[in-house]
N, C-alpha and C positions, 0 to 999 in steps of 0.2 A: 504494500500500500504506500503510495507516494505522499504520506503525511509525515514529514520528518520533523516539523516544528509543531508541537501541540499548542492549541489556543483554547482557553476556556471561554465560557459565555460572557463573562465580564470583560475580558480582553477584546473580544470581537465587538461587543457593544460599544466600548469606548472608541474603538477605531471607526466604527460606522457613524458615530456621533459627529465626526468631522464633515460628513456629507449631508446633503439635503435629501435624504432617502426615507424619511418617515421613521417609524419605530422598528428597532431591531427585534426580530422574532426568534431566529434560530440559525445555526450553522452546522455543516456536515462535511467531513473530509471526503475528498475525491480520490478514489483508488487508482484511476487511470493516470498515466504519466510516469516519468522516470526521474527527472532532475529536480523539479520544484515541488513545493508544498502548495496544494490547492484546496480551497473550501468553497462549497456552495453556501451562499448567505441569503437568507430570506428576510425581507423587511415588509412593512405595510405597503410599500410602493412597488414591490416586485422582487425578482431574483437576480443575484449577482455572483460573480466569481472573485474570490480574494486569492491572490497569488503572492507567495513569499519566495524570493529567489535565493536558493540555497548555495549556489556556487558562483555568484557574480557580485561584483562591487556595484555601488550605486551608479558610478559613471558608465559602467558597461551596460547596465539596464537602461539608462537614459539614452544611450547610443542606439540600441536596437529597438526599443519600444517607440521611438519617435516615428518609425515607419507606420506602426499601428495607429498612432495619433493622426498622421497625415492621411492614411487611407480612410479612417473613420470620418474625418472631416469631408472626404470626397463621397461619402455615402456608402462605402463598402462595409459589409458585415464582417468585421474582424474584432479581435479582443482589444479595443481601444480603451485606454485608461480613463476613468472618470476624474473630474476635478472636484476638490473639496470646497468648503466655504471660502478658503483663501486662494483659490485658483491654483492649488498645488495638486499634481497628479502622481508624483513619485514620493512615496512615504518610507518611513523606517519603522519596522515592527519586529520586536525582539531582536534588534540589531541586524536586521536583514532588510534589503530593499523589498518594497511591497507595493502592489497596485491593485485597484479594484475596477472590475469591468462589468458591464451588463452581461447577464447570462444570455447567450445567443440561442436562438431557436433551432430545432432540427435534431436529427439522429445520425449516428455513424452508420455507414453501409459496410457490411461484412464482405460482400462479394460483388464488387462493382460490375455493372453491365454496360453495354454501349451507351445507353441513355445517360448514365451517370458520368461516363467518360466525356461525352459531348458537353455536359453541363460544367464539369470541372475545367475542361479546356477553355470554355467561354469565360468562366470566372477568372482563370489564370491570366488570360489576355487582358481582361479588364483591370486586373491588379497591376500588370506590367505597365500599362499605359497611365494609370492613375498615379503611379509612384515615380514616373519618369522625370518629373521636375523637382524631386526632393534631393537636395545636396547638402553636405557631401554624402556620398554613398559609403557604406561600410565595406571594408575589404573582406574578401573571402579567405578565411584562415584555413580552409581545407580545399583550396584550389589546386591548380596544376603543379605549382612548386611543391606543395605539401605532398602530393602523390609521389613525386620523385624522391623527396627527402626522407619520407617515413618508410618507404618500401624496404630498404635494406634492414632496418630495425625489426620489421615484422616478418621477414622471410623465414627466420628460424622457427616460426610456429607452423610452417607449412610443410607438406610432404614434398618430395622431389618433383613429382608431377605438378603439384600446385605452384611450386616455385617457377617451373618452366612456363606455366601459363601466365603468371604474373610478369616475368621477364619479357615475354613476347608482347604482352599488352602495353607495357611501359615503352618498349621500342616503337610500337605502332603509334601510340599517342604522341611521343616525341617527334616522330617523323611527320605527323600531321598537325603540329602546333600552329603553323601559319594559317591553316583553315579555321581553327578555333578563333583566331584573332580577327578574322574577317567577318564573323557573324555578329548580328545585332546584339547589343548588350544594354544592361540597365539593372534595376533592382530585380532580384529573384527571391522567391520564397526559400528555396534550397532544401526543403524537407517535406514536400507536400505528399506524404503517404496518405492512404485512404482514411487512416484514423485521425488525420488532421483536417478533416472537412466534415461539415454537417449538411444533411439534406432534409428537405420538407417531404416526408414520406406520405403525406396525405394528398399531395398534388398528383393530378393525373399524369403530368409530364415531370420527371425528376428535375429539380432545380437545386443548385448548391445554395444553401441558406447561410453558410458561414465558412470562412477559412480561418483555421486556428494555428497556434504555435508559430509565430513569426520570429522566433528567437534565433533562427539560423539565417535569417534574411541578410542578403549582402549583394554586392555588385557581381554580376555574372552574365553568362550567355543565356539569353532568353530561351533558346532552343534546348539548352541543357536542363532548364527548369521543367520543360515539357517532357524531356526524356526521363527525368526522375519519376514523374507521375507514371509514364508508360511502363517502366520497369516494375512498378508496384501494382498499379490499378489494372493493367492489361494482361497480366500473366496469371495462370492458375498455380496451384501449390506445387506442381511438378516443373514449373518454369516454362510451360508452353503458352504461346499467345492465345488469348481468348478471342473467339471469332467476332470480328467487327469492332473491337474495342479501340485499337490504335487508329483505325479510320475515323471513328467517331470522335476521338480525342483531337485529331488534327482538324476535323470539320468544325468542332466547337471553338477551338482556338482561332481558326481562320475566319470564323463568322464575325470576329471582332478585329483581329489583326492578321492580315494575310501573310502566310509564310512565304519567304522569298525563294527563288530557285536555288540559291546557295544553301539555304537552310534545308530544303528538301534533299539536296544532293549530299549533305553531310549528316543526315539523320542517323545513319548507322554508326558513324564515328562518335557522335554525341551520346547515343545510347550506351556504347561501350564505355565511354568516359564516366557516365553516371553510375554504371555498374561497378566500375573500378573504385570510384570514390567511396561507395558504401561498403564494398568488400573490405577496403582498408580500414574504414571507420569501425566496422564490426570486429575486425581483428584487434584493433587497438582497445576497444571496449572490453573485449574478452580478457585482455591482459590486466586491466585496472581492477 
């Protein structure tokens, strides 16, 4: 359960009193998640999510949460922090950075289908365009240079066959570095797996009701963001592509922002790069 910092009723009530949210009623820990402590908070005016950042300093939180604030002001459904009576949105609770957000509607989808892939592709393109004028952009700490530098450290955890696959992929990516640099870039989500999106399941046509967990957002290649989705949303548990999902993902994205010929030509390259990035991340997490 991802509740690393315990809060009692009085502590949450005192925190909520800083906001114009009516009378505090209750709070409940949220089991989902890995890195941060999250609580559902209920007041007389609605439901909210209280997040305590367990592994980040205040300045770090301010850096990556500003994207959520920007997107929230543009009308996108993201976990944008609420401001208190003093117009402050970033707080300190039990010596940890903390934010309070509106609880967003919708449910997680366990097995995304083409209609969900179309919807998330559309929502991602809207996010890319809405964030494009936000500067400065946050650097990607797990980008191309990180792939190259971290791989020797992690190779000892792999079999000889796996090491050969990794070496081959690194050579391939380095040989195609120039193609990456020619592709359109801007803010990317960087971690839009299907458990980081909510859907209105009551609607006849699936629609993404919220995009969550913007804490890995950074500057990157827009197509790479789409590839991260594809590798998770469009594959079954055996790694096989699900019928119609990638096509729907591309169609949804292109309904808002058309993919260029260069992006379409480099789709396989970027898919491979996205798979490499998360393979290395999982290896590193396994060590910690």
